[in-house]
C-alpha positions as CSV (number, residue, x, y, z in Angstrom):
1,M,4.0,-9.6,26.0
2,D,4.2,-13.0,24.4
3,D,5.0,-13.5,20.7
4,Q,1.5,-14.6,19.7
5,T,-0.1,-11.6,21.3
6,R,2.4,-9.3,19.6
7,L,1.7,-10.9,16.3
8,E,-2.0,-10.5,16.7
9,L,-1.7,-6.9,17.7
10,E,0.5,-6.2,14.7
11,A,-1.9,-7.9,12.4
12,A,-4.8,-5.9,13.8
13,A,-2.9,-2.7,13.4
14,F,-2.2,-3.6,9.7
15,R,-5.9,-4.4,9.1
16,T,-6.8,-1.1,10.6
17,L,-4.4,0.7,8.4
18,R,-5.7,-1.2,5.3
19,D,-9.3,-0.4,6.2
20,H,-8.5,3.3,6.9
21,L,-6.8,3.7,3.5
22,A,-9.8,1.9,1.9
23,K,-12.1,4.6,3.3
24,R,-9.7,7.4,2.3
25,T,-9.9,7.0,-1.4
26,D,-9.3,10.8,-1.6
27,V,-5.7,10.2,-0.6
28,Q,-3.7,9.4,-3.7
29,N,-0.8,6.9,-3.7
30,I,1.5,9.6,-5.1
31,D,0.7,11.8,-2.1
32,M,1.5,9.0,0.2
33,M,4.8,8.3,-1.6
34,N,5.7,12.0,-1.5
35,L,5.0,12.4,2.2
36,A,5.7,9.0,3.7
37,G,7.8,7.1,1.1
38,F,5.3,4.3,0.7
39,C,1.8,3.8,-0.6
40,R,-0.9,1.2,-1.0
41,N,1.1,-0.6,-3.7
42,C,4.1,-0.9,-1.4
43,L,1.9,-2.4,1.3
44,S,0.5,-4.9,-1.1
45,R,4.0,-5.8,-2.2
46,W,5.1,-6.3,1.4
47,Y,2.1,-8.5,1.8
48,Q,3.2,-10.5,-1.3
49,E,6.8,-10.7,0.0
50,A,5.6,-12.0,3.4
51,A,3.6,-14.7,1.7
52,A,6.6,-15.7,-0.4
53,E,8.8,-15.9,2.8
54,R,6.3,-18.5,4.0
55,G,6.3,-20.5,0.8
56,L,3.0,-19.2,-0.4
57,D,2.6,-18.5,-4.1
58,M,0.9,-15.1,-4.4
59,G,1.1,-13.0,-7.5
60,K,1.3,-9.2,-7.7
61,E,-2.3,-8.8,-8.7
62,D,-3.5,-11.2,-6.0
63,A,-1.6,-9.2,-3.4
64,R,-3.0,-6.0,-4.6
65,E,-6.6,-7.4,-4.6
66,A,-6.0,-8.6,-1.0
67,F,-4.9,-5.1,0.0
68,Y,-7.3,-3.0,-2.1
69,G,-10.3,-5.2,-1.5
70,M,-11.0,-5.3,-5.3
71,P,-9.0,-5.8,-8.5
72,Y,-6.4,-3.0,-8.8
73,A,-7.6,-2.0,-12.2
74,E,-11.1,-1.4,-10.7
75,W,-9.7,0.6,-7.8
76,R,-7.7,2.8,-10.2
77,A,-10.7,3.4,-12.4
78,K,-12.9,4.4,-9.5
79,Y,-10.5,6.4,-7.3
80,Q,-7.2,7.2,-8.9
81,T,-6.8,10.7,-10.4
82,E,-4.2,12.0,-12.8
83,A,-1.1,13.3,-10.9
84,S,-0.6,17.0,-11.1
85,E,2.7,18.5,-12.3
86,A,3.4,19.5,-8.7
87,Q,2.8,16.0,-7.4
88,K,5.1,14.6,-10.1
89,T,7.8,17.1,-9.3
90,A,7.6,16.3,-5.6
91,F,7.8,12.6,-6.4
92,E,11.0,13.1,-8.4
93,V,12.5,15.3,-5.7
94,S,11.6,12.9,-2.9
95,H,12.9,9.9,-4.7
96,K,16.1,11.6,-5.8
97,N,16.8,12.4,-2.1
98,A,15.8,8.9,-0.9
99,G,18.6,7.1,-2.8
């Protein structure tokens, strides 16, 4: 496989992941962090970092909007729920073990 095809396939897979997560608003970022060690915010940060590596100026909010498909504050207001004590505890445990 040539590099351009690989790049296009990786980009398509990323867009599919982004679109899948956009549809699964029931899946909270804290659940993703607890289970997989990353969330939508991580993905938007990686997007921002990739832009910076290419000399593109992209702020945190711009990157989040590119990933969430709307301003982050709007997404939070529509879809984010308060984390339960169990979710918070799981987050503390998973991140204590990650470092």
